[in-house]
C-alpha positions in Angstrom: 81.9 -67.5 258.2 79.7 -70.5 259.0 78.7 -70.6 262.7 76.1 -73.3 262.8 73.4 -73.0 265.4 72.7 -75.9 267.7 70.8 -78.6 265.6 67.1 -77.9 265.7 66.0 -81.2 264.3 66.9 -84.9 263.8 66.1 -87.5 261.1 63.1 -88.6 263.2 61.5 -85.2 262.8 61.2 -85.5 259.0 60.7 -89.2 258.3 60.5 -89.9 254.6 61.2 -86.3 253.8 64.9 -86.2 254.1 67.0 -87.5 251.2 70.7 -87.3 250.2 72.6 -86.2 247.2 75.8 -88.2 246.6 78.7 -85.7 246.4 81.7 -86.6 244.2 85.1 -85.1 244.1 88.0 -86.2 241.9 85.8 -89.0 240.5 85.2 -90.4 244.0 82.1 -90.4 246.2 83.1 -88.3 249.2 80.0 -87.6 251.2 76.2 -87.5 251.3 74.6 -84.1 251.5 71.1 -84.1 253.1 68.2 -82.1 251.8 64.5 -81.7 252.8 61.7 -82.4 250.3 58.6 -80.2 250.6 55.9 -81.1 248.2 53.4 -78.3 247.9 50.8 -78.8 250.7 47.7 -78.3 248.5 48.6 -77.7 244.8 50.0 -80.0 242.2 53.1 -78.4 240.7 55.9 -79.5 238.4 58.1 -76.6 239.5 60.8 -77.1 242.1 62.5 -74.4 244.1 65.9 -75.2 245.6 66.5 -73.1 248.7 69.8 -72.2 250.4 69.1 -70.8 253.8 70.7 -68.1 255.9 73.7 -68.5 258.2 71.9 -68.7 261.6 69.3 -71.3 260.7 69.1 -74.9 259.5 66.5 -76.9 257.6 64.1 -76.9 260.5 63.8 -73.1 260.6 64.1 -72.7 256.9 61.2 -75.0 256.2 58.9 -72.7 258.1 59.9 -69.8 255.9 59.4 -71.8 252.7 56.1 -73.3 253.9 54.8 -69.7 254.3 55.8 -68.9 250.8 54.1 -72.0 249.5 50.8 -70.7 250.9 51.0 -68.0 248.1 53.0 -69.7 245.4 52.7 -73.0 243.5 56.0 -74.8 243.7 57.5 -77.8 245.5 60.7 -77.1 247.5 64.0 -78.6 248.2 66.0 -77.2 251.1 69.7 -77.8 251.1 71.6 -78.2 254.4 75.1 -76.9 255.0 78.0 -79.0 256.5 78.0 -78.7 260.3 74.3 -77.8 260.4 71.5 -80.1 261.6 72.1 -83.7 260.7 74.9 -82.8 258.3 77.8 -83.4 260.7 81.5 -84.5 260.5 82.2 -82.3 257.4 84.0 -79.0 257.7 82.0 -76.1 256.3 83.7 -73.7 254.0 82.7 -72.0 250.7 84.2 -74.6 248.4 82.4 -77.5 250.1 79.1 -75.6 250.1 79.5 -74.8 246.4 80.4 -78.4 245.5 77.2 -79.5 247.3 75.1 -76.9 245.7 75.9 -77.6 242.1 75.7 -81.4 242.6 72.4 -81.0 244.4 71.1 -79.0 241.5 72.1 -81.7 239.1 70.8 -84.5 241.4 67.3 -82.8 241.7 67.1 -82.2 238.0 67.9 -85.9 237.3 65.8 -87.3 240.1 62.6 -85.5 239.0 63.4 -85.4 235.3 63.1 -81.6 235.3 63.6 -79.2 232.4 65.6 -76.1 233.1 62.4 -73.9 233.3 61.0 -76.2 236.0 63.8 -75.2 238.5 64.0 -72.0 240.6 67.0 -71.3 242.8 66.6 -69.2 245.9 69.3 -68.0 248.3 69.0 -65.9 251.4 71.9 -64.0 252.9 74.9 -66.4 253.0 72.8 -68.7 250.8 73.1 -66.2 248.0 76.7 -67.4 247.6 75.7 -70.9 246.3 72.8 -69.3 244.4 75.0 -67.0 242.4 77.5 -69.9 241.9 74.8 -72.1 240.4 73.6 -69.3 238.2 77.0 -68.8 236.8 77.1 -72.5 235.7 73.6 -73.7 235.1 70.4 -72.5 233.3 67.2 -72.4 235.4 63.9 -70.7 235.2 65.1 -67.9 237.5 67.2 -67.2 240.6 65.8 -65.3 243.7 68.3 -63.7 246.1 67.2 -62.2 249.3 69.7 -59.8 251.0 72.7 -60.7 248.8 76.2 -59.4 249.1 79.0 -58.7 246.5 81.5 -60.8 248.6 82.2 -61.7 252.2 85.3 -59.4 252.0 83.2 -56.5 250.9 80.8 -57.0 253.8 83.7 -57.0 256.2 85.1 -53.8 254.7 81.8 -52.0 255.7 82.0 -53.4 259.2 85.7 -53.0 260.1 89.0 -51.4 259.0 89.8 -52.0 255.4 93.3 -53.4 256.2 91.7 -56.0 258.4 89.1 -56.9 255.7 91.9 -57.3 253.2 93.3 -60.2 255.3 90.1 -62.1 254.7 90.2 -64.5 251.7 87.9 -63.8 248.9 84.9 -66.1 249.5 81.5 -66.3 247.7 82.5 -63.7 245.1 79.0 -62.9 243.9 80.1 -59.8 242.1 82.4 -61.8 239.8 79.8 -64.5 239.3 77.1 -62.0 238.5 78.9 -61.2 235.3 78.3 -64.8 234.2 74.6 -65.1 235.3 72.7 -67.3 232.9 69.2 -67.0 234.2 66.9 -64.0 235.1 67.2 -62.8 238.7 64.9 -61.4 241.3 67.0 -59.4 243.8 65.2 -58.3 247.1 66.9 -56.2 249.8 65.8 -54.1 252.7 66.7 -50.4 252.5 67.2 -50.5 256.3 69.5 -53.5 256.3 72.3 -52.8 258.8 74.1 -56.1 258.2 74.4 -56.1 254.4 73.9 -52.7 252.9 71.4 -52.4 250.0 74.2 -51.1 247.9 75.4 -54.7 247.5 72.2 -55.6 245.6 72.3 -52.5 243.5 75.9 -53.2 242.5 75.1 -56.9 241.7 72.1 -55.9 239.5 74.3 -53.5 237.6 76.8 -56.2 237.0 74.4 -58.7 235.3 74.8 -59.3 231.6 72.4 -57.1 229.6 70.5 -60.1 228.2 69.9 -61.3 231.8 69.3 -57.8 233.3 66.4 -57.0 231.0 64.6 -60.0 232.3 65.6 -59.4 236.0 64.1 -57.2 238.7 65.5 -55.4 241.7 63.2 -54.7 244.7 64.5 -52.4 247.5 61.9 -52.6 250.3 61.9 -49.2 252.1 61.1 -50.4 255.7 62.8 -53.8 255.6 65.9 -54.7 257.6 68.0 -57.8 257.4 65.6 -59.9 259.5 62.6 -57.8 260.0 60.0 -57.5 257.3 56.3 -57.6 256.5 56.2 -61.0 255.0 53.4 -60.6 252.4 54.4 -57.1 251.4 58.2 -57.5 251.3 58.7 -61.1 250.3 55.5 -62.5 248.7 54.5 -59.5 246.6 57.9 -59.3 244.7 57.9 -63.1 244.1 54.3 -63.1 242.8 55.0 -60.2 240.5 58.0 -62.0 239.1 56.2 -65.3 238.8 52.5 -64.4 238.1 51.7 -67.9 236.8 52.8 -69.5 240.1 50.6 -67.2 242.3 47.8 -68.7 244.3 44.6 -66.6 244.4 43.6 -65.7 247.9 40.4 -67.6 247.8 42.3 -70.9 247.2 44.7 -70.6 250.1 44.4 -72.7 253.2 
């Protein structure tokens, strides 16, 4: 499920911008999970976005994506790394480890920066929607953004292979089940032309949200967008700015 690309960065590339969340299990400190801190390049903000990137990228690639969004939106960013990716080595990557890291990173960031719930936004892309839905089932935040989400890994496999083969796959990142317990409003973005994760996953997830969450949530199916090809400002920025109008940066103030 996690096939990490060759590391695209080292500690030296992000001096003073990499920090670590201490991860505990069974009451013991078991590992340190790295994350990248991206203060907003030209705006003061007390809002922090925690980002969980896609499968075939690491912090180095993800920071370029987030930096572009910061040109249009006022928030600082925290980019989580997955085990086996980048500088996060010697830890086996699987869904439970990623979820442990995700929830404890959320708590770590909230404590470190003394943030209220409404000062935190969670954002997951593709495989990163797994930890995003997991957090939203357990913690309150301002909102959760999911880009190209799936109902579960098994459901994606069913659309790509024979059902009997897919049924052999353990149930991992069960976003459909967790959507029922979503605590915070959600912005769900998906490409209508996505041939990796069909847009029906997002439609099903939206329908599964509790009514009190659904009425504050939005679903955006972008007609010409695929899984990886999109018009950035039209398909990504516009939905985010519409969902968070107070965080939008007017064009005349952008660098």
